[in-house]
A tleap script that builds the chain and sets N, CA, C and O, in Angstrom:
source leaprc.protein.ff14SB
mol = sequence {
  NMET THR ASP LEU ALA ASP LYS LYS CYS ILE
  PRO CYS GLU GLY GLY ILE PRO ALA PHE ASP
  ILE LYS GLU ILE HIE LYS TYR LEU LYS LYS
  VAL ASP GLY TRP ASP VAL LYS GLU ASP GLU
  MET LYS ASN TYR TYR LEU SER LYS GLU PHE
  LYS PHE GLN ASN PHE LEU GLU SER GLN ASN
  PHE ILE ASN LYS VAL GLY GLU ILE ALA GLU
  ASN GLU GLY HIE HIE PRO ASP ILE ALA PHE
  GLY TRP GLY TYR ALA LYS VAL LYS ILE PHE
  THR HIE ALA ILE LYS GLY LEU HIE GLU SER
  ASP PHE VAL LEU ALA ALA LYS VAL ASP LYS
  ILE CSER
}
set mol.1.N position { 9.847 20.134 -27.305 }
set mol.1.CA position { 8.593 18.873 -26.825 }
set mol.1.C position { 9.136 17.671 -26.873 }
set mol.1.O position { 9.199 17.233 -28.022 }
set mol.2.N position { 9.660 16.792 -25.839 }
set mol.2.CA position { 10.038 15.939 -26.267 }
set mol.2.C position { 8.610 14.499 -26.594 }
set mol.2.O position { 7.577 14.404 -25.930 }
set mol.3.N position { 8.971 13.670 -27.646 }
set mol.3.CA position { 8.405 12.741 -27.721 }
set mol.3.C position { 8.240 11.617 -26.733 }
set mol.3.O position { 8.967 10.624 -26.779 }
set mol.4.N position { 7.105 11.798 -25.669 }
set mol.4.CA position { 6.980 10.611 -25.123 }
set mol.4.C position { 7.145 9.074 -25.148 }
set mol.4.O position { 7.180 8.420 -24.106 }
set mol.5.N position { 7.264 8.421 -26.604 }
set mol.5.CA position { 7.987 7.388 -26.521 }
set mol.5.C position { 9.720 7.442 -26.298 }
set mol.5.O position { 10.351 6.460 -25.905 }
set mol.6.N position { 10.324 8.708 -26.610 }
set mol.6.CA position { 11.722 8.702 -26.229 }
set mol.6.C position { 12.308 8.844 -24.363 }
set mol.6.O position { 13.378 8.981 -23.768 }
set mol.7.N position { 10.638 8.688 -23.973 }
set mol.7.CA position { 11.387 8.865 -22.090 }
set mol.7.C position { 11.318 7.452 -21.705 }
set mol.7.O position { 10.805 6.486 -22.269 }
set mol.8.N position { 11.893 7.561 -20.720 }
set mol.8.CA position { 11.611 6.268 -19.978 }
set mol.8.C position { 10.873 6.362 -18.738 }
set mol.8.O position { 11.052 7.264 -17.920 }
set mol.9.N position { 9.787 5.133 -18.571 }
set mol.9.CA position { 9.220 4.773 -17.658 }
set mol.9.C position { 9.829 4.864 -16.309 }
set mol.9.O position { 10.625 3.944 -16.122 }
set mol.10.N position { 9.646 6.104 -14.791 }
set mol.10.CA position { 9.799 5.716 -13.782 }
set mol.10.C position { 9.403 4.822 -13.066 }
set mol.10.O position { 8.189 4.746 -13.254 }
set mol.11.N position { 9.692 4.148 -12.403 }
set mol.11.CA position { 9.114 3.530 -11.337 }
set mol.11.C position { 8.618 3.935 -10.178 }
set mol.11.O position { 9.428 4.442 -9.402 }
set mol.12.N position { 7.092 3.823 -9.718 }
set mol.12.CA position { 6.538 4.200 -8.560 }
set mol.12.C position { 6.065 3.433 -7.876 }
set mol.12.O position { 5.332 2.546 -8.311 }
set mol.13.N position { 6.414 3.599 -6.395 }
set mol.13.CA position { 6.603 3.350 -5.462 }
set mol.13.C position { 5.385 3.528 -4.678 }
set mol.13.O position { 5.098 2.809 -3.721 }
set mol.14.N position { 4.650 4.534 -5.118 }
set mol.14.CA position { 3.823 5.360 -4.133 }
set mol.14.C position { 3.818 6.781 -3.480 }
set mol.14.O position { 4.648 7.537 -3.984 }
set mol.15.N position { 3.322 7.130 -2.812 }
set mol.15.CA position { 3.173 8.140 -2.286 }
set mol.15.C position { 3.134 9.524 -3.243 }
set mol.15.O position { 3.632 10.560 -2.803 }
set mol.16.N position { 2.629 9.490 -4.330 }
set mol.16.CA position { 2.646 10.369 -5.240 }
set mol.16.C position { 0.831 10.264 -5.449 }
set mol.16.O position { 0.085 9.350 -5.100 }
set mol.17.N position { 0.470 11.683 -6.207 }
set mol.17.CA position { -0.945 11.797 -6.382 }
set mol.17.C position { -1.424 11.179 -8.042 }
set mol.17.O position { -1.082 11.605 -9.145 }
set mol.18.N position { -1.807 10.694 -7.890 }
set mol.18.CA position { -2.348 10.141 -9.231 }
set mol.18.C position { -2.600 11.502 -10.144 }
set mol.18.O position { -2.551 12.525 -9.461 }
set mol.19.N position { -2.906 11.753 -11.803 }
set mol.19.CA position { -3.211 12.468 -12.190 }
set mol.19.C position { -4.668 12.540 -11.985 }
set mol.19.O position { -5.472 11.645 -11.723 }
set mol.20.N position { -4.910 14.445 -12.256 }
set mol.20.CA position { -6.518 14.095 -12.388 }
set mol.20.C position { -6.509 14.562 -13.110 }
set mol.20.O position { -5.543 15.149 -13.598 }
set mol.21.N position { -8.409 14.467 -13.793 }
set mol.21.CA position { -8.829 14.278 -14.633 }
set mol.21.C position { -8.302 15.665 -16.047 }
set mol.21.O position { -8.438 15.662 -17.270 }
set mol.22.N position { -7.791 16.522 -15.227 }
set mol.22.CA position { -7.542 17.720 -16.306 }
set mol.22.C position { -5.964 17.182 -16.710 }
set mol.22.O position { -5.541 17.573 -17.798 }
set mol.23.N position { -5.355 16.579 -16.145 }
set mol.23.CA position { -3.857 16.361 -16.264 }
set mol.23.C position { -3.718 14.664 -17.571 }
set mol.23.O position { -2.846 14.413 -18.403 }
set mol.24.N position { -4.943 13.892 -17.201 }
set mol.24.CA position { -5.024 13.133 -17.963 }
set mol.24.C position { -5.155 13.661 -19.397 }
set mol.24.O position { -4.334 13.559 -20.309 }
set mol.25.N position { -6.166 14.154 -19.405 }
set mol.25.CA position { -6.691 14.919 -20.629 }
set mol.25.C position { -5.544 15.565 -21.513 }
set mol.25.O position { -5.351 15.238 -22.684 }
set mol.26.N position { -4.782 16.545 -20.809 }
set mol.26.CA position { -3.630 17.066 -21.558 }
set mol.26.C position { -2.497 16.075 -22.223 }
set mol.26.O position { -2.161 16.125 -23.406 }
set mol.27.N position { -1.901 15.044 -21.109 }
set mol.27.CA position { -1.466 13.874 -21.777 }
set mol.27.C position { -1.990 12.949 -23.357 }
set mol.27.O position { -1.518 12.650 -24.454 }
set mol.28.N position { -3.221 12.789 -22.591 }
set mol.28.CA position { -3.849 12.127 -23.723 }
set mol.28.C position { -3.839 12.195 -25.245 }
set mol.28.O position { -3.814 11.249 -26.032 }
set mol.29.N position { -3.865 13.652 -25.534 }
set mol.29.CA position { -3.990 14.380 -26.509 }
set mol.29.C position { -2.050 14.133 -27.508 }
set mol.29.O position { -1.720 14.612 -28.593 }
set mol.30.N position { -1.334 13.368 -26.694 }
set mol.30.CA position { 0.173 13.122 -26.882 }
set mol.30.C position { 0.506 11.623 -27.243 }
set mol.30.O position { 1.678 11.279 -27.395 }
set mol.31.N position { -0.814 10.502 -27.413 }
set mol.31.CA position { -1.245 8.913 -27.654 }
set mol.31.C position { -1.956 8.869 -28.585 }
set mol.31.O position { -2.811 9.752 -28.515 }
set mol.32.N position { -2.034 8.254 -29.465 }
set mol.32.CA position { -2.705 7.719 -30.174 }
set mol.32.C position { -3.862 6.928 -30.135 }
set mol.32.O position { -3.533 5.788 -29.808 }
set mol.33.N position { -5.349 7.043 -30.364 }
set mol.33.CA position { -6.130 6.325 -29.968 }
set mol.33.C position { -6.136 5.729 -28.990 }
set mol.33.O position { -6.250 4.531 -29.248 }
set mol.34.N position { -6.056 5.967 -27.714 }
set mol.34.CA position { -5.743 5.317 -26.050 }
set mol.34.C position { -6.969 5.917 -25.497 }
set mol.34.O position { -7.140 7.116 -25.717 }
set mol.35.N position { -7.887 5.242 -24.784 }
set mol.35.CA position { -9.253 5.538 -23.997 }
set mol.35.C position { -9.339 5.652 -22.385 }
set mol.35.O position { -9.248 4.726 -21.579 }
set mol.36.N position { -9.535 6.995 -22.131 }
set mol.36.CA position { -9.091 6.854 -20.522 }
set mol.36.C position { -10.472 6.076 -19.633 }
set mol.36.O position { -11.619 6.477 -19.438 }
set mol.37.N position { -9.981 5.197 -19.350 }
set mol.37.CA position { -11.744 4.375 -18.257 }
set mol.37.C position { -11.747 4.830 -16.866 }
set mol.37.O position { -10.984 5.677 -16.400 }
set mol.38.N position { -12.346 4.420 -16.461 }
set mol.38.CA position { -12.452 4.327 -14.895 }
set mol.38.C position { -13.230 2.960 -14.968 }
set mol.38.O position { -13.987 2.475 -15.808 }
set mol.39.N position { -12.558 2.369 -13.296 }
set mol.39.CA position { -13.115 0.969 -12.623 }
set mol.39.C position { -14.179 1.193 -11.985 }
set mol.39.O position { -14.761 2.272 -11.871 }
set mol.40.N position { -14.443 0.255 -11.583 }
set mol.40.CA position { -15.340 -0.006 -10.135 }
set mol.40.C position { -14.985 1.182 -9.205 }
set mol.40.O position { -15.765 2.109 -8.988 }
set mol.41.N position { -14.053 1.104 -8.807 }
set mol.41.CA position { -13.003 1.796 -7.824 }
set mol.41.C position { -12.685 3.287 -8.042 }
set mol.41.O position { -12.076 3.856 -7.136 }
set mol.42.N position { -13.083 4.097 -9.320 }
set mol.42.CA position { -13.416 5.439 -9.484 }
set mol.42.C position { -11.782 5.733 -9.814 }
set mol.42.O position { -11.470 6.909 -9.624 }
set mol.43.N position { -10.540 4.727 -10.342 }
set mol.43.CA position { -9.571 4.826 -10.782 }
set mol.43.C position { -9.584 4.783 -12.231 }
set mol.43.O position { -10.182 3.941 -12.901 }
set mol.44.N position { -8.810 5.851 -12.722 }
set mol.44.CA position { -8.327 5.532 -14.461 }
set mol.44.C position { -6.930 4.569 -14.744 }
set mol.44.O position { -5.874 4.162 -14.260 }
set mol.45.N position { -8.010 4.552 -16.183 }
set mol.45.CA position { -6.878 3.381 -16.833 }
set mol.45.C position { -6.955 3.887 -18.199 }
set mol.45.O position { -7.965 4.209 -18.825 }
set mol.46.N position { -5.601 3.909 -18.607 }
set mol.46.CA position { -5.535 3.897 -20.212 }
set mol.46.C position { -6.104 2.541 -21.090 }
set mol.46.O position { -5.445 1.672 -20.518 }
set mol.47.N position { -6.866 1.851 -22.062 }
set mol.47.CA position { -6.827 1.118 -22.481 }
set mol.47.C position { -6.879 1.865 -24.184 }
set mol.47.O position { -6.984 2.977 -24.703 }
set mol.48.N position { -6.708 0.228 -24.630 }
set mol.48.CA position { -6.933 0.597 -26.233 }
set mol.48.C position { -6.496 -0.991 -27.010 }
set mol.48.O position { -5.474 -1.629 -26.757 }
set mol.49.N position { -7.518 -1.362 -27.943 }
set mol.49.CA position { -7.559 -2.475 -28.559 }
set mol.49.C position { -7.017 -2.295 -29.543 }
set mol.49.O position { -7.095 -1.255 -30.197 }
set mol.50.N position { -6.194 -3.540 -29.907 }
set mol.50.CA position { -5.323 -3.887 -31.701 }
set mol.50.C position { -6.008 -4.671 -31.718 }
set mol.50.O position { -6.516 -5.357 -30.832 }
set mol.51.N position { -6.168 -4.621 -33.737 }
set mol.51.CA position { -6.766 -5.412 -34.469 }
set mol.51.C position { -5.344 -6.080 -35.815 }
set mol.51.O position { -4.524 -5.463 -36.494 }
set mol.52.N position { -5.632 -7.435 -35.688 }
set mol.52.CA position { -4.415 -7.830 -36.002 }
set mol.52.C position { -5.632 -9.428 -37.458 }
set mol.52.O position { -6.773 -9.859 -37.287 }
set mol.53.N position { -4.530 -9.783 -38.734 }
set mol.53.CA position { -5.027 -10.869 -39.609 }
set mol.53.C position { -5.273 -11.901 -39.040 }
set mol.53.O position { -6.117 -12.597 -39.605 }
set mol.54.N position { -4.606 -12.512 -37.567 }
set mol.54.CA position { -4.845 -13.689 -36.923 }
set mol.54.C position { -3.652 -13.868 -35.369 }
set mol.54.O position { -2.806 -13.140 -34.850 }
set mol.55.N position { -4.061 -14.886 -35.164 }
set mol.55.CA position { -3.682 -15.104 -33.749 }
set mol.55.C position { -1.774 -14.801 -33.638 }
set mol.55.O position { -1.031 -14.251 -32.825 }
set mol.56.N position { -1.629 -15.417 -34.772 }
set mol.56.CA position { 0.347 -15.558 -34.993 }
set mol.56.C position { 0.786 -14.040 -34.342 }
set mol.56.O position { 1.416 -13.746 -33.326 }
set mol.57.N position { 0.153 -13.224 -35.408 }
set mol.57.CA position { 0.418 -11.452 -35.279 }
set mol.57.C position { 0.010 -11.107 -34.158 }
set mol.57.O position { 0.696 -10.351 -33.471 }
set mol.58.N position { -1.195 -11.582 -33.722 }
set mol.58.CA position { -1.807 -11.039 -31.732 }
set mol.58.C position { -0.589 -11.455 -31.016 }
set mol.58.O position { -0.092 -10.671 -30.207 }
set mol.59.N position { -0.044 -12.639 -31.236 }
set mol.59.CA position { 0.951 -13.022 -30.228 }
set mol.59.C position { 2.481 -12.280 -30.268 }
set mol.59.O position { 3.176 -11.823 -29.360 }
set mol.60.N position { 2.689 -12.370 -31.761 }
set mol.60.CA position { 3.751 -11.531 -31.769 }
set mol.60.C position { 3.637 -9.819 -30.999 }
set mol.60.O position { 4.453 -9.212 -30.306 }
set mol.61.N position { 2.407 -9.478 -31.436 }
set mol.61.CA position { 2.467 -7.601 -30.427 }
set mol.61.C position { 2.469 -7.986 -28.928 }
set mol.61.O position { 2.610 -7.172 -28.016 }
set mol.62.N position { 2.313 -9.183 -28.791 }
set mol.62.CA position { 1.693 -8.978 -27.183 }
set mol.62.C position { 3.172 -9.547 -26.640 }
set mol.62.O position { 3.176 -9.817 -25.439 }
set mol.63.N position { 4.139 -9.716 -27.195 }
set mol.63.CA position { 5.412 -10.378 -27.062 }
set mol.63.C position { 6.290 -9.011 -27.285 }
set mol.63.O position { 6.823 -8.679 -26.226 }
set mol.64.N position { 6.605 -8.067 -28.450 }
set mol.64.CA position { 6.954 -6.717 -28.672 }
set mol.64.C position { 6.042 -6.483 -27.409 }
set mol.64.O position { 6.190 -5.296 -27.700 }
set mol.65.N position { 5.473 -6.471 -26.611 }
set mol.65.CA position { 4.704 -5.078 -25.807 }
set mol.65.C position { 5.194 -6.094 -24.101 }
set mol.65.O position { 4.866 -5.870 -22.936 }
set mol.66.N position { 5.837 -6.899 -24.544 }
set mol.66.CA position { 5.894 -7.575 -22.946 }
set mol.66.C position { 7.404 -7.516 -22.901 }
set mol.66.O position { 7.927 -7.568 -21.789 }
set mol.67.N position { 8.273 -7.398 -24.124 }
set mol.67.CA position { 9.646 -6.794 -24.292 }
set mol.67.C position { 9.977 -5.438 -23.544 }
set mol.67.O position { 10.872 -5.078 -22.780 }
set mol.68.N position { 8.906 -4.871 -24.078 }
set mol.68.CA position { 9.281 -3.074 -23.757 }
set mol.68.C position { 8.688 -2.905 -22.295 }
set mol.68.O position { 9.140 -1.925 -21.704 }
set mol.69.N position { 7.549 -3.845 -21.436 }
set mol.69.CA position { 7.261 -4.026 -20.366 }
set mol.69.C position { 8.329 -3.747 -19.442 }
set mol.69.O position { 8.354 -2.795 -18.662 }
set mol.70.N position { 9.332 -4.762 -19.597 }
set mol.70.CA position { 9.939 -5.339 -19.009 }
set mol.70.C position { 11.510 -4.499 -19.282 }
set mol.70.O position { 12.159 -4.103 -18.313 }
set mol.71.N position { 11.854 -4.359 -20.288 }
set mol.71.CA position { 12.851 -3.109 -20.307 }
set mol.71.C position { 12.412 -1.666 -19.602 }
set mol.71.O position { 13.209 -0.818 -19.201 }
set mol.72.N position { 10.952 -1.582 -19.540 }
set mol.72.CA position { 10.892 -0.129 -18.887 }
set mol.72.C position { 10.178 -0.523 -17.002 }
set mol.72.O position { 9.940 0.430 -16.260 }
set mol.73.N position { 9.926 -2.088 -16.486 }
set mol.73.CA position { 9.835 -1.972 -15.760 }
set mol.73.C position { 8.386 -1.345 -15.502 }
set mol.73.O position { 8.277 -0.724 -14.445 }
set mol.74.N position { 7.781 -1.387 -15.943 }
set mol.74.CA position { 6.404 -1.023 -16.019 }
set mol.74.C position { 5.710 -2.506 -16.953 }
set mol.74.O position { 6.317 -3.238 -17.734 }
set mol.75.N position { 4.621 -2.558 -16.625 }
set mol.75.CA position { 4.188 -3.835 -16.765 }
set mol.75.C position { 2.247 -3.627 -17.340 }
set mol.75.O position { 1.297 -3.711 -16.561 }
set mol.76.N position { 2.174 -3.438 -18.394 }
set mol.76.CA position { 0.312 -3.513 -18.350 }
set mol.76.C position { -0.293 -4.943 -18.375 }
set mol.76.O position { 0.281 -5.961 -18.762 }
set mol.77.N position { -1.654 -4.826 -17.854 }
set mol.77.CA position { -2.638 -5.840 -18.207 }
set mol.77.C position { -3.007 -6.128 -20.102 }
set mol.77.O position { -3.510 -5.339 -20.903 }
set mol.78.N position { -2.575 -7.388 -20.292 }
set mol.78.CA position { -3.132 -7.417 -21.504 }
set mol.78.C position { -4.083 -8.712 -21.631 }
set mol.78.O position { -4.121 -9.586 -20.765 }
set mol.79.N position { -4.708 -8.727 -22.602 }
set mol.79.CA position { -5.333 -9.552 -23.462 }
set mol.79.C position { -5.616 -10.086 -24.978 }
set mol.79.O position { -6.105 -9.433 -25.900 }
set mol.80.N position { -5.309 -11.042 -24.989 }
set mol.80.CA position { -5.376 -11.112 -26.648 }
set mol.80.C position { -6.226 -12.826 -27.596 }
set mol.80.O position { -7.118 -13.674 -27.603 }
set mol.81.N position { -5.649 -12.565 -27.891 }
set mol.81.CA position { -6.644 -14.015 -28.443 }
set mol.81.C position { -6.739 -13.430 -30.758 }
set mol.81.O position { -6.201 -12.530 -31.402 }
set mol.82.N position { -7.732 -14.610 -31.144 }
set mol.82.CA position { -7.123 -14.415 -32.551 }
set mol.82.C position { -7.435 -13.231 -32.894 }
set mol.82.O position { -8.583 -13.010 -32.508 }
set mol.83.N position { -6.901 -12.165 -33.538 }
set mol.83.CA position { -7.143 -11.142 -34.112 }
set mol.83.C position { -7.110 -9.954 -33.333 }
set mol.83.O position { -7.321 -8.820 -33.762 }
set mol.84.N position { -6.862 -10.243 -32.279 }
set mol.84.CA position { -6.828 -9.074 -31.466 }
set mol.84.C position { -5.872 -8.802 -30.738 }
set mol.84.O position { -4.906 -9.557 -30.845 }
set mol.85.N position { -5.774 -7.702 -29.787 }
set mol.85.CA position { -5.158 -7.740 -28.497 }
set mol.85.C position { -5.555 -6.165 -27.668 }
set mol.85.O position { -5.288 -5.019 -28.030 }
set mol.86.N position { -6.009 -6.470 -26.907 }
set mol.86.CA position { -6.132 -5.181 -25.644 }
set mol.86.C position { -5.111 -5.167 -24.529 }
set mol.86.O position { -4.608 -6.077 -23.871 }
set mol.87.N position { -4.958 -3.830 -24.518 }
set mol.87.CA position { -3.795 -3.235 -23.436 }
set mol.87.C position { -4.372 -2.516 -22.528 }
set mol.87.O position { -4.905 -1.557 -23.086 }
set mol.88.N position { -4.649 -2.483 -20.623 }
set mol.88.CA position { -4.516 -1.559 -20.000 }
set mol.88.C position { -3.575 -1.111 -19.118 }
set mol.88.O position { -3.302 -1.769 -18.114 }
set mol.89.N position { -2.954 0.105 -19.411 }
set mol.89.CA position { -2.210 0.647 -18.654 }
set mol.89.C position { -2.847 1.811 -17.558 }
set mol.89.O position { -3.650 2.713 -17.794 }
set mol.90.N position { -2.118 1.407 -16.159 }
set mol.90.CA position { -1.828 1.538 -14.959 }
set mol.90.C position { -1.212 1.682 -14.020 }
set mol.90.O position { -0.742 0.667 -13.506 }
set mol.91.N position { -0.967 2.926 -13.430 }
set mol.91.CA position { -0.021 2.540 -12.244 }
set mol.91.C position { -0.436 1.922 -11.126 }
set mol.91.O position { -1.246 2.605 -10.499 }
set mol.92.N position { -0.087 0.503 -10.468 }
set mol.92.CA position { -1.122 -0.144 -9.613 }
set mol.92.C position { -0.641 0.742 -8.140 }
set mol.92.O position { -1.361 0.761 -7.142 }
set mol.93.N position { 0.565 1.382 -8.214 }
set mol.93.CA position { 1.281 1.740 -6.572 }
set mol.93.C position { 0.296 2.741 -6.483 }
set mol.93.O position { -0.263 2.805 -5.388 }
set mol.94.N position { -0.174 3.781 -7.607 }
set mol.94.CA position { -0.726 4.823 -7.017 }
set mol.94.C position { -2.858 4.957 -7.254 }
set mol.94.O position { -3.669 5.858 -7.038 }
set mol.95.N position { -2.976 3.370 -7.840 }
set mol.95.CA position { -4.146 3.586 -8.609 }
set mol.95.C position { -4.496 4.080 -9.526 }
set mol.95.O position { -5.664 4.050 -9.911 }
set mol.96.N position { -3.522 4.680 -10.121 }
set mol.96.CA position { -4.576 5.740 -11.524 }
set mol.96.C position { -3.198 5.862 -12.512 }
set mol.96.O position { -2.378 4.999 -12.825 }
set mol.97.N position { -3.267 6.929 -12.776 }
set mol.97.CA position { -2.339 7.704 -14.552 }
set mol.97.C position { -1.664 8.358 -13.759 }
set mol.97.O position { -2.076 8.994 -12.789 }
set mol.98.N position { -0.041 8.173 -14.318 }
set mol.98.CA position { 1.185 9.131 -14.175 }
set mol.98.C position { 1.831 9.259 -15.585 }
set mol.98.O position { 1.442 8.312 -16.268 }
set mol.99.N position { 2.669 10.070 -16.276 }
set mol.99.CA position { 3.307 9.842 -16.964 }
set mol.99.C position { 3.903 9.151 -17.503 }
set mol.99.O position { 4.174 9.274 -18.697 }
set mol.100.N position { 4.276 8.226 -16.768 }
set mol.100.CA position { 5.236 6.344 -17.286 }
set mol.100.C position { 3.759 6.047 -18.039 }
set mol.100.O position { 3.658 5.965 -19.263 }
set mol.101.N position { 2.644 5.901 -17.117 }
set mol.101.CA position { 1.604 5.368 -18.358 }
set mol.101.C position { 1.231 5.594 -20.007 }
set mol.101.O position { 0.775 5.002 -20.985 }
set mol.102.N position { 1.734 6.806 -19.596 }
set mol.102.CA position { 1.299 7.364 -21.043 }
set mol.102.C position { 2.792 7.511 -22.059 }
set mol.102.O position { 2.742 7.757 -23.264 }
set mol.103.N position { 4.048 7.307 -21.297 }
set mol.103.CA position { 4.984 7.013 -21.798 }
set mol.103.C position { 5.123 5.161 -21.877 }
set mol.103.O position { 6.174 4.576 -22.138 }
set mol.104.N position { 4.141 4.664 -21.660 }
set mol.104.CA position { 4.445 3.377 -22.146 }
set mol.104.C position { 3.277 2.998 -23.506 }
set mol.104.O position { 3.326 2.341 -24.546 }
set mol.105.N position { 2.407 3.711 -22.893 }
set mol.105.CA position { 1.422 3.595 -24.234 }
set mol.105.C position { 1.840 4.459 -25.523 }
set mol.105.O position { 1.162 4.374 -26.547 }
set mol.106.N position { 2.984 5.305 -25.455 }
set mol.106.CA position { 3.700 5.981 -26.625 }
set mol.106.C position { 4.385 4.663 -27.207 }
set mol.106.O position { 4.173 4.108 -28.285 }
set mol.107.N position { 5.355 4.290 -26.082 }
set mol.107.CA position { 5.900 2.827 -27.026 }
set mol.107.C position { 5.203 1.969 -27.508 }
set mol.107.O position { 5.416 1.751 -28.701 }
set mol.108.N position { 4.382 1.348 -26.994 }
set mol.108.CA position { 3.434 0.356 -27.700 }
set mol.108.C position { 3.016 1.196 -28.549 }
set mol.108.O position { 2.023 0.473 -28.634 }
set mol.109.N position { 2.720 2.330 -29.533 }
set mol.109.CA position { 1.978 2.672 -30.376 }
set mol.109.C position { 3.037 2.830 -31.356 }
set mol.109.O position { 2.604 2.850 -32.509 }
set mol.110.N position { 4.555 2.973 -31.220 }
set mol.110.CA position { 5.157 2.327 -31.526 }
set mol.110.C position { 5.404 1.462 -32.522 }
set mol.110.O position { 5.791 1.696 -33.667 }
set mol.111.N position { 5.027 -0.050 -31.742 }
set mol.111.CA position { 5.274 -1.254 -32.432 }
set mol.111.C position { 4.360 -1.370 -33.201 }
set mol.111.O position { 4.485 -2.099 -34.185 }
set mol.112.N position { 3.305 -0.742 -32.976 }
set mol.112.CA position { 1.465 -1.368 -33.408 }
set mol.112.C position { 1.196 -0.776 -35.250 }
set mol.112.O position { 0.134 -1.012 -35.825 }
savepdb mol mol.pdb
quit
């Protein structure tokens, strides 16, 4: 089986269904420590909080996440501050999760 981090995110412009919860849990086993959450519109997303020793480490981490996101053409929502960074991943075009979301999560895990 190919490691998700070795795959490339595939741009999604919609027109495909988001993963159902069964498919989400299948992929969730392939990434480390990510949570599946549901927003107020009942759409699923991946979420993970990373801890650091100070603000600069948090900033360096999110800069690396930004580089990966730009290279992959898949952009997460990021919040950060002193000693932490929160990353939220989902495919905006389908308002849910698909394989590329898990690929991006696996790539982020490689830098944490």
